[in-house]
ZARO-785933 format. One record per residue (C-alpha): chain; residue in one letter; x, y, z; residue number from 1. Coordinates in pm, 1 decimal, padded with zeros to 6 digits. Example, Ala and Ser with C-alpha at 12.3 -4.5 7.8 and 13.67 -1.06 7.14 Angstrom:
REM residues 2
<pt><unit>A</unit><code>a</code><c1>01230.0</c1><c2>-00450.0</c2><c3>00780.0</c3><pos>1</pos></pt>
<pt><unit>A</unit><code>s</code><c1>01367.0</c1><c2>-00106.0</c2><c3>00714.0</c3><pos>2</pos></pt>
REM end
This chain:
REM residues 224
<pt><unit>A</unit><code>h</code><c1>00000.0</c1><c2>00000.0</c2><c3>00000.0</c3><pos>1</pos></pt>
<pt><unit>A</unit><code>d</code><c1>00109.4</c1><c2>00357.6</c2><c3>-00065.6</c3><pos>2</pos></pt>
<pt><unit>A</unit><code>n</code><c1>-00063.1</c1><c2>00655.8</c2><c3>00091.9</c3><pos>3</pos></pt>
<pt><unit>A</unit><code>s</code><c1>00003.7</c1><c2>00895.8</c2><c3>-00197.3</c3><pos>4</pos></pt>
<pt><unit>A</unit><code>e</code><c1>00144.1</c1><c2>00912.0</c2><c3>-00547.1</c3><pos>5</pos></pt>
<pt><unit>A</unit><code>g</code><c1>00497.7</c1><c2>00964.4</c2><c3>-00416.1</c3><pos>6</pos></pt>
<pt><unit>A</unit><code>l</code><c1>00714.9</c1><c2>01270.6</c2><c3>-00369.5</c3><pos>7</pos></pt>
<pt><unit>A</unit><code>g</code><c1>00621.2</c1><c2>01563.7</c2><c3>-00589.4</c3><pos>8</pos></pt>
<pt><unit>A</unit><code>a</code><c1>00601.9</c1><c2>01940.2</c2><c3>-00617.4</c3><pos>9</pos></pt>
<pt><unit>A</unit><code>n</code><c1>00308.4</c1><c2>01944.8</c2><c3>-00374.3</c3><pos>10</pos></pt>
<pt><unit>A</unit><code>r</code><c1>00408.2</c1><c2>01639.4</c2><c3>-00165.9</c3><pos>11</pos></pt>
<pt><unit>A</unit><code>w</code><c1>00737.3</c1><c2>01692.0</c2><c3>00014.1</c3><pos>12</pos></pt>
<pt><unit>A</unit><code>r</code><c1>00712.4</c1><c2>01392.4</c2><c3>00246.7</c3><pos>13</pos></pt>
<pt><unit>A</unit><code>h</code><c1>00586.1</c1><c2>01052.9</c2><c3>00140.0</c3><pos>14</pos></pt>
<pt><unit>A</unit><code>v</code><c1>00497.4</c1><c2>00763.7</c2><c3>00370.5</c3><pos>15</pos></pt>
<pt><unit>A</unit><code>a</code><c1>00496.7</c1><c2>00418.4</c2><c3>00211.5</c3><pos>16</pos></pt>
<pt><unit>A</unit><code>f</code><c1>00365.5</c1><c2>00095.5</c2><c3>00364.9</c3><pos>17</pos></pt>
<pt><unit>A</unit><code>v</code><c1>00509.9</c1><c2>-00229.8</c2><c3>00232.6</c3><pos>18</pos></pt>
<pt><unit>A</unit><code>e</code><c1>00341.7</c1><c2>-00559.4</c2><c3>00321.4</c3><pos>19</pos></pt>
<pt><unit>A</unit><code>q</code><c1>00572.0</c1><c2>-00857.4</c2><c3>00277.8</c3><pos>20</pos></pt>
<pt><unit>A</unit><code>r</code><c1>00604.0</c1><c2>-01216.6</c2><c3>00384.0</c3><pos>21</pos></pt>
<pt><unit>A</unit><code>a</code><c1>00823.7</c1><c2>-01223.3</c2><c3>00691.7</c3><pos>22</pos></pt>
<pt><unit>A</unit><code>p</code><c1>01138.8</c1><c2>-01438.7</c2><c3>00713.9</c3><pos>23</pos></pt>
<pt><unit>A</unit><code>l</code><c1>01093.5</c1><c2>-01748.8</c2><c3>00927.9</c3><pos>24</pos></pt>
<pt><unit>A</unit><code>g</code><c1>01188.5</c1><c2>-01700.7</c2><c3>01289.7</c3><pos>25</pos></pt>
<pt><unit>A</unit><code>t</code><c1>01196.4</c1><c2>-01321.9</c2><c3>01262.1</c3><pos>26</pos></pt>
<pt><unit>A</unit><code>q</code><c1>01078.5</c1><c2>-01109.1</c2><c3>01551.9</c3><pos>27</pos></pt>
<pt><unit>A</unit><code>q</code><c1>00869.8</c1><c2>-00833.2</c2><c3>01397.1</c3><pos>28</pos></pt>
<pt><unit>A</unit><code>a</code><c1>00950.4</c1><c2>-00468.7</c2><c3>01454.2</c3><pos>29</pos></pt>
<pt><unit>A</unit><code>n</code><c1>00589.0</c1><c2>-00373.5</c2><c3>01382.4</c3><pos>30</pos></pt>
<pt><unit>A</unit><code>f</code><c1>00254.3</c1><c2>-00537.9</c2><c3>01453.9</c3><pos>31</pos></pt>
<pt><unit>A</unit><code>q</code><c1>00225.2</c1><c2>-00903.6</c2><c3>01361.0</c3><pos>32</pos></pt>
<pt><unit>A</unit><code>r</code><c1>-00071.5</c1><c2>-01075.4</c2><c3>01200.9</c3><pos>33</pos></pt>
<pt><unit>A</unit><code>d</code><c1>-00212.9</c1><c2>-01402.9</c2><c3>01327.5</c3><pos>34</pos></pt>
<pt><unit>A</unit><code>g</code><c1>00011.5</c1><c2>-01681.1</c2><c3>01205.6</c3><pos>35</pos></pt>
<pt><unit>A</unit><code>g</code><c1>00314.2</c1><c2>-01452.7</c2><c3>01173.2</c3><pos>36</pos></pt>
<pt><unit>A</unit><code>d</code><c1>00333.5</c1><c2>-01483.7</c2><c3>00793.7</c3><pos>37</pos></pt>
<pt><unit>A</unit><code>f</code><c1>00342.3</c1><c2>-01112.8</c2><c3>00710.3</c3><pos>38</pos></pt>
<pt><unit>A</unit><code>r</code><c1>00500.4</c1><c2>-00795.1</c2><c3>00835.9</c3><pos>39</pos></pt>
<pt><unit>A</unit><code>w</code><c1>00463.1</c1><c2>-00426.4</c2><c3>00758.3</c3><pos>40</pos></pt>
<pt><unit>A</unit><code>l</code><c1>00759.9</c1><c2>-00215.8</c2><c3>00652.9</c3><pos>41</pos></pt>
<pt><unit>A</unit><code>m</code><c1>00709.8</c1><c2>00158.4</c2><c3>00677.6</c3><pos>42</pos></pt>
<pt><unit>A</unit><code>e</code><c1>00924.4</c1><c2>00434.4</c2><c3>00534.2</c3><pos>43</pos></pt>
<pt><unit>A</unit><code>s</code><c1>00885.4</c1><c2>00810.7</c2><c3>00544.7</c3><pos>44</pos></pt>
<pt><unit>A</unit><code>d</code><c1>01065.8</c1><c2>00942.8</c2><c3>00237.3</c3><pos>45</pos></pt>
<pt><unit>A</unit><code>v</code><c1>01186.0</c1><c2>01297.1</c2><c3>00177.2</c3><pos>46</pos></pt>
<pt><unit>A</unit><code>c</code><c1>01451.8</c1><c2>01492.7</c2><c3>-00013.8</c3><pos>47</pos></pt>
<pt><unit>A</unit><code>k</code><c1>01796.5</c1><c2>01362.7</c2><c3>00085.5</c3><pos>48</pos></pt>
<pt><unit>A</unit><code>h</code><c1>01975.3</c1><c2>01702.2</c2><c3>00074.9</c3><pos>49</pos></pt>
<pt><unit>A</unit><code>c</code><c1>02278.2</c1><c2>01529.2</c2><c3>-00077.4</c3><pos>50</pos></pt>
<pt><unit>A</unit><code>t</code><c1>02632.1</c1><c2>01638.6</c2><c3>-00002.0</c3><pos>51</pos></pt>
<pt><unit>A</unit><code>e</code><c1>02702.4</c1><c2>01618.8</c2><c3>-00374.9</c3><pos>52</pos></pt>
<pt><unit>A</unit><code>a</code><c1>02369.7</c1><c2>01740.7</c2><c3>-00510.4</c3><pos>53</pos></pt>
<pt><unit>A</unit><code>a</code><c1>02321.4</c1><c2>01672.1</c2><c3>-00881.0</c3><pos>54</pos></pt>
<pt><unit>A</unit><code>c</code><c1>02016.0</c1><c2>01898.8</c2><c3>-00893.3</c3><pos>55</pos></pt>
<pt><unit>A</unit><code>l</code><c1>02228.1</c1><c2>02192.5</c2><c3>-00780.4</c3><pos>56</pos></pt>
<pt><unit>A</unit><code>d</code><c1>02491.5</c1><c2>02118.3</c2><c3>-01044.7</c3><pos>57</pos></pt>
<pt><unit>A</unit><code>a</code><c1>02229.2</c1><c2>02091.9</c2><c3>-01318.7</c3><pos>58</pos></pt>
<pt><unit>A</unit><code>c</code><c1>02048.4</c1><c2>02417.7</c2><c3>-01238.7</c3><pos>59</pos></pt>
<pt><unit>A</unit><code>p</code><c1>02150.1</c1><c2>02687.6</c2><c3>-01492.5</c3><pos>60</pos></pt>
<pt><unit>A</unit><code>t</code><c1>01989.0</c1><c2>02983.1</c2><c3>-01313.1</c3><pos>61</pos></pt>
<pt><unit>A</unit><code>g</code><c1>02122.2</c1><c2>02949.3</c2><c3>-00959.4</c3><pos>62</pos></pt>
<pt><unit>A</unit><code>a</code><c1>01771.0</c1><c2>02884.0</c2><c3>-00830.8</c3><pos>63</pos></pt>
<pt><unit>A</unit><code>i</code><c1>01898.6</c1><c2>02582.0</c2><c3>-00636.4</c3><pos>64</pos></pt>
<pt><unit>A</unit><code>f</code><c1>02154.5</c1><c2>02663.0</c2><c3>-00369.2</c3><pos>65</pos></pt>
<pt><unit>A</unit><code>r</code><c1>02312.7</c1><c2>02513.5</c2><c3>-00059.3</c3><pos>66</pos></pt>
<pt><unit>A</unit><code>t</code><c1>02217.0</c1><c2>02694.2</c2><c3>00258.1</c3><pos>67</pos></pt>
<pt><unit>A</unit><code>e</code><c1>02432.6</c1><c2>02779.5</c2><c3>00556.7</c3><pos>68</pos></pt>
<pt><unit>A</unit><code>f</code><c1>02281.4</c1><c2>02470.0</c2><c3>00722.6</c3><pos>69</pos></pt>
<pt><unit>A</unit><code>g</code><c1>02405.3</c1><c2>02237.7</c2><c3>00447.2</c3><pos>70</pos></pt>
<pt><unit>A</unit><code>t</code><c1>02057.3</c1><c2>02179.9</c2><c3>00306.7</c3><pos>71</pos></pt>
<pt><unit>A</unit><code>v</code><c1>01963.2</c1><c2>02213.5</c2><c3>-00061.1</c3><pos>72</pos></pt>
<pt><unit>A</unit><code>v</code><c1>01682.8</c1><c2>02458.8</c2><c3>-00138.6</c3><pos>73</pos></pt>
<pt><unit>A</unit><code>v</code><c1>01499.9</c1><c2>02573.2</c2><c3>-00453.3</c3><pos>74</pos></pt>
<pt><unit>A</unit><code>q</code><c1>01423.5</c1><c2>02946.0</c2><c3>-00480.7</c3><pos>75</pos></pt>
<pt><unit>A</unit><code>p</code><c1>01087.3</c1><c2>02965.2</c2><c3>-00662.5</c3><pos>76</pos></pt>
<pt><unit>A</unit><code>d</code><c1>01136.5</c1><c2>03330.9</c2><c3>-00756.3</c3><pos>77</pos></pt>
<pt><unit>A</unit><code>i</code><c1>01449.6</c1><c2>03241.8</c2><c3>-00958.4</c3><pos>78</pos></pt>
<pt><unit>A</unit><code>c</code><c1>01342.1</c1><c2>02903.4</c2><c3>-01099.8</c3><pos>79</pos></pt>
<pt><unit>A</unit><code>n</code><c1>01257.1</c1><c2>02932.2</c2><c3>-01470.7</c3><pos>80</pos></pt>
<pt><unit>A</unit><code>g</code><c1>01097.0</c1><c2>02587.5</c2><c3>-01496.3</c3><pos>81</pos></pt>
<pt><unit>A</unit><code>c</code><c1>01359.3</c1><c2>02444.9</c2><c3>-01732.7</c3><pos>82</pos></pt>
<pt><unit>A</unit><code>g</code><c1>01340.3</c1><c2>02113.1</c2><c3>-01546.1</c3><pos>83</pos></pt>
<pt><unit>A</unit><code>y</code><c1>01706.5</c1><c2>02014.4</c2><c3>-01588.2</c3><pos>84</pos></pt>
<pt><unit>A</unit><code>c</code><c1>01720.4</c1><c2>01923.0</c2><c3>-01220.0</c3><pos>85</pos></pt>
<pt><unit>A</unit><code>v</code><c1>01435.5</c1><c2>01670.0</c2><c3>-01243.5</c3><pos>86</pos></pt>
<pt><unit>A</unit><code>p</code><c1>01622.8</c1><c2>01389.7</c2><c3>-01427.0</c3><pos>87</pos></pt>
<pt><unit>A</unit><code>a</code><c1>01946.3</c1><c2>01483.4</c2><c3>-01247.6</c3><pos>88</pos></pt>
<pt><unit>A</unit><code>c</code><c1>01814.8</c1><c2>01367.5</c2><c3>-00908.5</c3><pos>89</pos></pt>
<pt><unit>A</unit><code>p</code><c1>01898.0</c1><c2>00997.1</c2><c3>-00853.8</c3><pos>90</pos></pt>
<pt><unit>A</unit><code>y</code><c1>01606.9</c1><c2>00964.2</c2><c3>-00609.6</c3><pos>91</pos></pt>
<pt><unit>A</unit><code>g</code><c1>01330.4</c1><c2>01112.9</c2><c3>-00825.1</c3><pos>92</pos></pt>
<pt><unit>A</unit><code>v</code><c1>01257.1</c1><c2>01379.2</c2><c3>-00564.8</c3><pos>93</pos></pt>
<pt><unit>A</unit><code>l</code><c1>01212.3</c1><c2>01688.0</c2><c3>-00780.9</c3><pos>94</pos></pt>
<pt><unit>A</unit><code>d</code><c1>00897.9</c1><c2>01761.2</c2><c3>-00977.9</c3><pos>95</pos></pt>
<pt><unit>A</unit><code>k</code><c1>00731.4</c1><c2>02050.7</c2><c3>-01158.3</c3><pos>96</pos></pt>
<pt><unit>A</unit><code>r</code><c1>00421.0</c1><c2>02215.0</c2><c3>-01019.8</c3><pos>97</pos></pt>
<pt><unit>A</unit><code>e</code><c1>00152.3</c1><c2>02190.4</c2><c3>-01286.1</c3><pos>98</pos></pt>
<pt><unit>A</unit><code>e</code><c1>00013.4</c1><c2>02538.2</c2><c3>-01220.8</c3><pos>99</pos></pt>
<pt><unit>A</unit><code>d</code><c1>00325.3</c1><c2>02729.0</c2><c3>-01328.4</c3><pos>100</pos></pt>
<pt><unit>A</unit><code>g</code><c1>00592.3</c1><c2>02475.1</c2><c3>-01425.2</c3><pos>101</pos></pt>
<pt><unit>A</unit><code>r</code><c1>00836.3</c1><c2>02566.1</c2><c3>-01147.9</c3><pos>102</pos></pt>
<pt><unit>A</unit><code>i</code><c1>01018.3</c1><c2>02317.5</c2><c3>-00925.2</c3><pos>103</pos></pt>
<pt><unit>A</unit><code>f</code><c1>00930.0</c1><c2>02272.6</c2><c3>-00559.1</c3><pos>104</pos></pt>
<pt><unit>A</unit><code>k</code><c1>01064.2</c1><c2>02028.3</c2><c3>-00299.5</c3><pos>105</pos></pt>
<pt><unit>A</unit><code>c</code><c1>01139.9</c1><c2>01988.3</c2><c3>00070.4</c3><pos>106</pos></pt>
<pt><unit>A</unit><code>t</code><c1>01343.9</c1><c2>02278.1</c2><c3>00210.9</c3><pos>107</pos></pt>
<pt><unit>A</unit><code>l</code><c1>01395.3</c1><c2>02105.6</c2><c3>00547.7</c3><pos>108</pos></pt>
<pt><unit>A</unit><code>c</code><c1>01200.9</c1><c2>02405.6</c2><c3>00677.3</c3><pos>109</pos></pt>
<pt><unit>A</unit><code>y</code><c1>01470.6</c1><c2>02660.1</c2><c3>00594.0</c3><pos>110</pos></pt>
<pt><unit>A</unit><code>d</code><c1>01267.2</c1><c2>02935.9</c2><c3>00758.7</c3><pos>111</pos></pt>
<pt><unit>A</unit><code>r</code><c1>01235.8</c1><c2>02739.8</c2><c3>01084.4</c3><pos>112</pos></pt>
<pt><unit>A</unit><code>l</code><c1>01606.3</c1><c2>02653.0</c2><c3>01089.3</c3><pos>113</pos></pt>
<pt><unit>A</unit><code>g</code><c1>01682.6</c1><c2>03023.3</c2><c3>01058.0</c3><pos>114</pos></pt>
<pt><unit>A</unit><code>e</code><c1>01482.3</c1><c2>03079.3</c2><c3>01376.3</c3><pos>115</pos></pt>
<pt><unit>A</unit><code>g</code><c1>01667.2</c1><c2>02804.0</c2><c3>01562.7</c3><pos>116</pos></pt>
<pt><unit>A</unit><code>q</code><c1>01373.4</c1><c2>02561.7</c2><c3>01538.7</c3><pos>117</pos></pt>
<pt><unit>A</unit><code>e</code><c1>01368.9</c1><c2>02203.0</c2><c3>01414.8</c3><pos>118</pos></pt>
<pt><unit>A</unit><code>p</code><c1>01184.6</c1><c2>02106.9</c2><c3>01093.6</c3><pos>119</pos></pt>
<pt><unit>A</unit><code>a</code><c1>00808.4</c1><c2>02073.5</c2><c3>01127.8</c3><pos>120</pos></pt>
<pt><unit>A</unit><code>c</code><c1>00809.7</c1><c2>01700.5</c2><c3>01045.4</c3><pos>121</pos></pt>
<pt><unit>A</unit><code>a</code><c1>01049.8</c1><c2>01621.5</c2><c3>01330.8</c3><pos>122</pos></pt>
<pt><unit>A</unit><code>k</code><c1>00860.5</c1><c2>01852.7</c2><c3>01564.6</c3><pos>123</pos></pt>
<pt><unit>A</unit><code>a</code><c1>00526.1</c1><c2>01688.6</c2><c3>01485.4</c3><pos>124</pos></pt>
<pt><unit>A</unit><code>c</code><c1>00637.9</c1><c2>01322.4</c2><c3>01494.4</c3><pos>125</pos></pt>
<pt><unit>A</unit><code>p</code><c1>00502.5</c1><c2>01175.1</c2><c3>01822.5</c3><pos>126</pos></pt>
<pt><unit>A</unit><code>t</code><c1>00732.7</c1><c2>00869.8</c2><c3>01824.7</c3><pos>127</pos></pt>
<pt><unit>A</unit><code>d</code><c1>01064.7</c1><c2>01033.6</c2><c3>01728.7</c3><pos>128</pos></pt>
<pt><unit>A</unit><code>s</code><c1>01067.3</c1><c2>00822.0</c2><c3>01414.5</c3><pos>129</pos></pt>
<pt><unit>A</unit><code>i</code><c1>01172.5</c1><c2>01144.9</c2><c3>01240.3</c3><pos>130</pos></pt>
<pt><unit>A</unit><code>m</code><c1>01464.7</c1><c2>01307.0</c2><c3>01418.4</c3><pos>131</pos></pt>
<pt><unit>A</unit><code>f</code><c1>01671.6</c1><c2>01619.4</c2><c3>01355.6</c3><pos>132</pos></pt>
<pt><unit>A</unit><code>g</code><c1>02013.6</c1><c2>01710.7</c2><c3>01489.8</c3><pos>133</pos></pt>
<pt><unit>A</unit><code>p</code><c1>02389.2</c1><c2>01698.4</c2><c3>01425.5</c3><pos>134</pos></pt>
<pt><unit>A</unit><code>l</code><c1>02463.7</c1><c2>01428.1</c2><c3>01167.1</c3><pos>135</pos></pt>
<pt><unit>A</unit><code>e</code><c1>02733.6</c1><c2>01254.5</c2><c3>01370.5</c3><pos>136</pos></pt>
<pt><unit>A</unit><code>e</code><c1>02504.8</c1><c2>01232.3</c2><c3>01671.8</c3><pos>137</pos></pt>
<pt><unit>A</unit><code>l</code><c1>02221.4</c1><c2>01091.7</c2><c3>01460.7</c3><pos>138</pos></pt>
<pt><unit>A</unit><code>r</code><c1>02455.8</c1><c2>00841.0</c2><c3>01294.1</c3><pos>139</pos></pt>
<pt><unit>A</unit><code>e</code><c1>02566.4</c1><c2>00715.7</c2><c3>01634.5</c3><pos>140</pos></pt>
<pt><unit>A</unit><code>r</code><c1>02210.6</c1><c2>00678.9</c2><c3>01762.4</c3><pos>141</pos></pt>
<pt><unit>A</unit><code>a</code><c1>02098.4</c1><c2>00510.2</c2><c3>01441.5</c3><pos>142</pos></pt>
<pt><unit>A</unit><code>g</code><c1>02397.2</c1><c2>00274.0</c2><c3>01452.5</c3><pos>143</pos></pt>
<pt><unit>A</unit><code>d</code><c1>02302.9</c1><c2>00170.5</c2><c3>01806.2</c3><pos>144</pos></pt>
<pt><unit>A</unit><code>r</code><c1>01947.4</c1><c2>00106.3</c2><c3>01688.9</c3><pos>145</pos></pt>
<pt><unit>A</unit><code>v</code><c1>02068.0</c1><c2>-00110.9</c2><c3>01399.1</c3><pos>146</pos></pt>
<pt><unit>A</unit><code>q</code><c1>02281.0</c1><c2>-00313.4</c2><c3>01639.1</c3><pos>147</pos></pt>
<pt><unit>A</unit><code>e</code><c1>01979.8</c1><c2>-00361.4</c2><c3>01864.9</c3><pos>148</pos></pt>
<pt><unit>A</unit><code>l</code><c1>01769.7</c1><c2>-00483.1</c2><c3>01571.8</c3><pos>149</pos></pt>
<pt><unit>A</unit><code>h</code><c1>02042.6</c1><c2>-00726.3</c2><c3>01465.9</c3><pos>150</pos></pt>
<pt><unit>A</unit><code>e</code><c1>02048.4</c1><c2>-00869.6</c2><c3>01817.0</c3><pos>151</pos></pt>
<pt><unit>A</unit><code>r</code><c1>01671.3</c1><c2>-00917.8</c2><c3>01791.3</c3><pos>152</pos></pt>
<pt><unit>A</unit><code>g</code><c1>01715.8</c1><c2>-01127.5</c2><c3>01478.7</c3><pos>153</pos></pt>
<pt><unit>A</unit><code>m</code><c1>01653.3</c1><c2>-00863.5</c2><c3>01211.5</c3><pos>154</pos></pt>
<pt><unit>A</unit><code>g</code><c1>01976.8</c1><c2>-00911.5</c2><c3>01023.8</c3><pos>155</pos></pt>
<pt><unit>A</unit><code>e</code><c1>01865.4</c1><c2>-00711.7</c2><c3>00717.7</c3><pos>156</pos></pt>
<pt><unit>A</unit><code>a</code><c1>01837.9</c1><c2>-00388.0</c2><c3>00917.9</c3><pos>157</pos></pt>
<pt><unit>A</unit><code>r</code><c1>02068.4</c1><c2>-00120.7</c2><c3>00780.5</c3><pos>158</pos></pt>
<pt><unit>A</unit><code>l</code><c1>02122.9</c1><c2>00252.2</c2><c3>00747.3</c3><pos>159</pos></pt>
<pt><unit>A</unit><code>y</code><c1>02061.4</c1><c2>00406.7</c2><c3>00406.9</c3><pos>160</pos></pt>
<pt><unit>A</unit><code>g</code><c1>02219.1</c1><c2>00734.3</c2><c3>00296.7</c3><pos>161</pos></pt>
<pt><unit>A</unit><code>e</code><c1>02444.5</c1><c2>00795.8</c2><c3>00596.1</c3><pos>162</pos></pt>
<pt><unit>A</unit><code>d</code><c1>02773.1</c1><c2>00686.4</c2><c3>00434.5</c3><pos>163</pos></pt>
<pt><unit>A</unit><code>p</code><c1>02989.3</c1><c2>00980.5</c2><c3>00311.6</c3><pos>164</pos></pt>
<pt><unit>A</unit><code>g</code><c1>03155.3</c1><c2>00733.4</c2><c3>00074.4</c3><pos>165</pos></pt>
<pt><unit>A</unit><code>d</code><c1>02838.9</c1><c2>00655.9</c2><c3>-00122.3</c3><pos>166</pos></pt>
<pt><unit>A</unit><code>g</code><c1>02755.2</c1><c2>00786.2</c2><c3>-00468.3</c3><pos>167</pos></pt>
<pt><unit>A</unit><code>v</code><c1>02616.6</c1><c2>01120.2</c2><c3>-00345.9</c3><pos>168</pos></pt>
<pt><unit>A</unit><code>g</code><c1>02875.1</c1><c2>01191.1</c2><c3>-00077.1</c3><pos>169</pos></pt>
<pt><unit>A</unit><code>g</code><c1>02632.9</c1><c2>01101.8</c2><c3>00199.1</c3><pos>170</pos></pt>
<pt><unit>A</unit><code>a</code><c1>02283.7</c1><c2>01239.1</c2><c3>00247.8</c3><pos>171</pos></pt>
<pt><unit>A</unit><code>g</code><c1>02162.6</c1><c2>01504.2</c2><c3>00487.0</c3><pos>172</pos></pt>
<pt><unit>A</unit><code>a</code><c1>01857.7</c1><c2>01284.7</c2><c3>00546.0</c3><pos>173</pos></pt>
<pt><unit>A</unit><code>f</code><c1>01919.6</c1><c2>00914.7</c2><c3>00601.9</c3><pos>174</pos></pt>
<pt><unit>A</unit><code>f</code><c1>01699.6</c1><c2>00620.0</c2><c3>00690.9</c3><pos>175</pos></pt>
<pt><unit>A</unit><code>l</code><c1>01691.8</c1><c2>00299.8</c2><c3>00892.6</c3><pos>176</pos></pt>
<pt><unit>A</unit><code>l</code><c1>01559.7</c1><c2>00021.5</c2><c3>00670.1</c3><pos>177</pos></pt>
<pt><unit>A</unit><code>l</code><c1>01461.5</c1><c2>-00333.5</c2><c3>00763.1</c3><pos>178</pos></pt>
<pt><unit>A</unit><code>d</code><c1>01521.2</c1><c2>-00475.0</c2><c3>00414.4</c3><pos>179</pos></pt>
<pt><unit>A</unit><code>e</code><c1>01691.9</c1><c2>-00402.0</c2><c3>00082.5</c3><pos>180</pos></pt>
<pt><unit>A</unit><code>p</code><c1>01649.0</c1><c2>-00043.1</c2><c3>-00044.8</c3><pos>181</pos></pt>
<pt><unit>A</unit><code>e</code><c1>01467.0</c1><c2>-00169.2</c2><c3>-00355.0</c3><pos>182</pos></pt>
<pt><unit>A</unit><code>v</code><c1>01186.1</c1><c2>-00300.7</c2><c3>-00134.0</c3><pos>183</pos></pt>
<pt><unit>A</unit><code>y</code><c1>01116.8</c1><c2>00060.6</c2><c3>-00035.8</c3><pos>184</pos></pt>
<pt><unit>A</unit><code>g</code><c1>01153.3</c1><c2>00193.1</c2><c3>-00390.0</c3><pos>185</pos></pt>
<pt><unit>A</unit><code>l</code><c1>01497.3</c1><c2>00342.8</c2><c3>-00322.0</c3><pos>186</pos></pt>
<pt><unit>A</unit><code>p</code><c1>01797.3</c1><c2>00304.7</c2><c3>-00555.3</c3><pos>187</pos></pt>
<pt><unit>A</unit><code>p</code><c1>02055.7</c1><c2>00064.8</c2><c3>-00407.3</c3><pos>188</pos></pt>
<pt><unit>A</unit><code>d</code><c1>02354.9</c1><c2>00257.5</c2><c3>-00543.2</c3><pos>189</pos></pt>
<pt><unit>A</unit><code>p</code><c1>02261.6</c1><c2>00622.4</c2><c3>-00605.5</c3><pos>190</pos></pt>
<pt><unit>A</unit><code>v</code><c1>02517.4</c1><c2>00823.6</c2><c3>-00800.4</c3><pos>191</pos></pt>
<pt><unit>A</unit><code>v</code><c1>02565.5</c1><c2>01190.6</c2><c3>-00878.1</c3><pos>192</pos></pt>
<pt><unit>A</unit><code>t</code><c1>02433.4</c1><c2>01206.5</c2><c3>-01232.1</c3><pos>193</pos></pt>
<pt><unit>A</unit><code>t</code><c1>02631.2</c1><c2>01526.1</c2><c3>-01299.4</c3><pos>194</pos></pt>
<pt><unit>A</unit><code>r</code><c1>02967.8</c1><c2>01398.5</c2><c3>-01178.9</c3><pos>195</pos></pt>
<pt><unit>A</unit><code>d</code><c1>03104.4</c1><c2>01391.0</c2><c3>-01535.4</c3><pos>196</pos></pt>
<pt><unit>A</unit><code>l</code><c1>02993.4</c1><c2>01746.3</c2><c3>-01615.6</c3><pos>197</pos></pt>
<pt><unit>A</unit><code>p</code><c1>03339.8</c1><c2>01907.9</c2><c3>-01575.2</c3><pos>198</pos></pt>
<pt><unit>A</unit><code>e</code><c1>03496.8</c1><c2>01662.6</c2><c3>-01819.6</c3><pos>199</pos></pt>
<pt><unit>A</unit><code>t</code><c1>03199.4</c1><c2>01698.8</c2><c3>-02051.9</c3><pos>200</pos></pt>
<pt><unit>A</unit><code>w</code><c1>03227.1</c1><c2>02078.3</c2><c3>-02061.1</c3><pos>201</pos></pt>
<pt><unit>A</unit><code>k</code><c1>03603.1</c1><c2>02048.1</c2><c3>-02108.8</c3><pos>202</pos></pt>
<pt><unit>A</unit><code>a</code><c1>03549.5</c1><c2>01817.4</c2><c3>-02407.1</c3><pos>203</pos></pt>
<pt><unit>A</unit><code>v</code><c1>03283.8</c1><c2>02051.8</c2><c3>-02546.4</c3><pos>204</pos></pt>
<pt><unit>A</unit><code>g</code><c1>03521.8</c1><c2>02345.8</c2><c3>-02510.5</c3><pos>205</pos></pt>
<pt><unit>A</unit><code>i</code><c1>03801.6</c1><c2>02161.7</c2><c3>-02689.7</c3><pos>206</pos></pt>
<pt><unit>A</unit><code>a</code><c1>03565.9</c1><c2>02054.7</c2><c3>-02968.4</c3><pos>207</pos></pt>
<pt><unit>A</unit><code>a</code><c1>03430.1</c1><c2>02408.2</c2><c3>-03003.9</c3><pos>208</pos></pt>
<pt><unit>A</unit><code>g</code><c1>03784.1</c1><c2>02548.2</c2><c3>-03017.3</c3><pos>209</pos></pt>
<pt><unit>A</unit><code>a</code><c1>03883.4</c1><c2>02299.6</c2><c3>-03284.3</c3><pos>210</pos></pt>
<pt><unit>A</unit><code>l</code><c1>03569.2</c1><c2>02383.6</c2><c3>-03482.8</c3><pos>211</pos></pt>
<pt><unit>A</unit><code>l</code><c1>03642.1</c1><c2>02757.2</c2><c3>-03468.1</c3><pos>212</pos></pt>
<pt><unit>A</unit><code>a</code><c1>04005.2</c1><c2>02699.6</c2><c3>-03565.5</c3><pos>213</pos></pt>
<pt><unit>A</unit><code>g</code><c1>03889.6</c1><c2>02489.1</c2><c3>-03859.4</c3><pos>214</pos></pt>
<pt><unit>A</unit><code>a</code><c1>03640.6</c1><c2>02755.2</c2><c3>-03964.8</c3><pos>215</pos></pt>
<pt><unit>A</unit><code>a</code><c1>03908.3</c1><c2>03024.5</c2><c3>-03941.7</c3><pos>216</pos></pt>
<pt><unit>A</unit><code>a</code><c1>04145.4</c1><c2>02814.4</c2><c3>-04151.4</c3><pos>217</pos></pt>
<pt><unit>A</unit><code>c</code><c1>03878.3</c1><c2>02754.9</c2><c3>-04414.3</c3><pos>218</pos></pt>
<pt><unit>A</unit><code>f</code><c1>03792.8</c1><c2>03125.8</c2><c3>-04421.0</c3><pos>219</pos></pt>
<pt><unit>A</unit><code>a</code><c1>04159.1</c1><c2>03219.4</c2><c3>-04455.8</c3><pos>220</pos></pt>
<pt><unit>A</unit><code>g</code><c1>04197.5</c1><c2>02965.5</c2><c3>-04734.8</c3><pos>221</pos></pt>
<pt><unit>A</unit><code>a</code><c1>03896.8</c1><c2>03107.0</c2><c3>-04913.0</c3><pos>222</pos></pt>
<pt><unit>A</unit><code>r</code><c1>04042.8</c1><c2>03459.5</c2><c3>-04895.3</c3><pos>223</pos></pt>
<pt><unit>A</unit><code>r</code><c1>04361.8</c1><c2>03355.5</c2><c3>-05071.7</c3><pos>224</pos></pt>
REM end
């Protein structure tokens, strides 16, 4: 089951419910049906605010910027709706708003952070399933939780997005999963889709220079 169509320009947080057949002998983290054959996996998805943000690299207008808090934010008043950032995101987070064609996504409550407050989602969550704080502190707490789940027999439990060595340089929002990322609709090995841009532009520049030199040579030859 899925409680919405997924992340979009008007849906900045997305909660998915995955019903699956439970491994034999597994103690369930969530409620258990009679007979113990099924379990529910729940995931609250959001923009990852990547350390190496492909959307930021792809934006030609400067509408997407990294804030003083390390988050990645779209400025609607600068966005021209070109949409280059949409396919650049390895998580499929960004989307155009149908009314005007501009891009909108989670800002991690940039306005609240500026006032010294935590994001609204973390503030509203009654179970502390969504938490906000210094990354290292959250990594430590999440690591302890994973260890606890392993000791309870849930060997597939893992952290997703917290590793600075992954394809996006680590995410500003990471998740504790009880199964493979694909089960939750997440890419197993996300990569920065714009990582080859510098070499691409360099090659384009060299090709353009060679083309101009060739044109100049042809023109000079024609003048003789």
